[in-house]
Residue, then its C-alpha position, 0 to 999 in steps of 0.5 A: m361385156l365379159n363381166i356380164a357374161q360371167r355373172l349370167e353364167d354364174t347364176s342358175p336361171i330358171l329356163s324360159p318357159d314354152p307354155q302349152i297354153s299360149s297366145a300370140v302375145v305370150e309367145r312374143a313377150i317371152a321371145d322379147g324377154e329372152l332377147l333382152i335378158q341375153a343382151g344383159n338387160a334383164v331390167s327391160g325383160v321384167d316388163r316382157i315377163h310380166t306381160a307374158l304371165h298376164g297374157y298367160l293367166i288370160a289365155v288359161c281363163d279363156a280356155e277354161g271358160i273362166a269369166y273375168n272382169k274387163d282389164p283384169n289384173m294378174t292377182a285377180l286372174f290367179k285367184l280365179l284360177r286357184c278357185h275355179h280351175p279343176k286342176l288346182q282343186n286337188l293339190g295331192t300330198r301335202s296340199n295344205e302346204i302347197e296351198k300356202i305356196l300358191i298363196s305366196f305366188a299370189t303375193i308375189l304376183d301382187s308385187l309384180n305390178p308396182i315393180r313393173n310400173k315403177a322400177s322397170v322400163a315399161h314406164p320412164n322411171g328414174d330408179l330401176l331395178n339392179e340386174a340381180e333383182a331383175l333376174l330374181v323377178i324374171n326367175v320367179v315369174r318363169t317358176v310360176l309359168h312352169y308350174l301352172d303350165s304343168k298343171f294345166v296342160p291336158n293329160p294325154s289320152 
């Protein structure tokens, strides 16, 4: 346990998100994931952070009135937001490079589904992610959540 605690202290994880746009599922998935990560079980947290991001993307689309197909995947939801959410239309300085980063996020989101389904405990998989790779996945998703929520939160009046 001390080795696990030391490894976790030696890493520089991205803080757990506390999205302003949320739902009960998003909040529960984030809380569950944090408990799993703190217990040194990041591979189980991969499923929870995946669910949190998927639920978040649905909540944002619902809040903005952006229509999506029944049972949408994260990549499709993210594309809808990139194309239709007004706050992703003006990316400011270096918008071409920022757009490339967002496209890279889409590629990452596309990779999350097979990771969750085939290398986490979301299903009875024999080959699971190593702890470091599980933390990589979790921290990437946290980064995406932090960025999107900072863009989508209504401006104070």
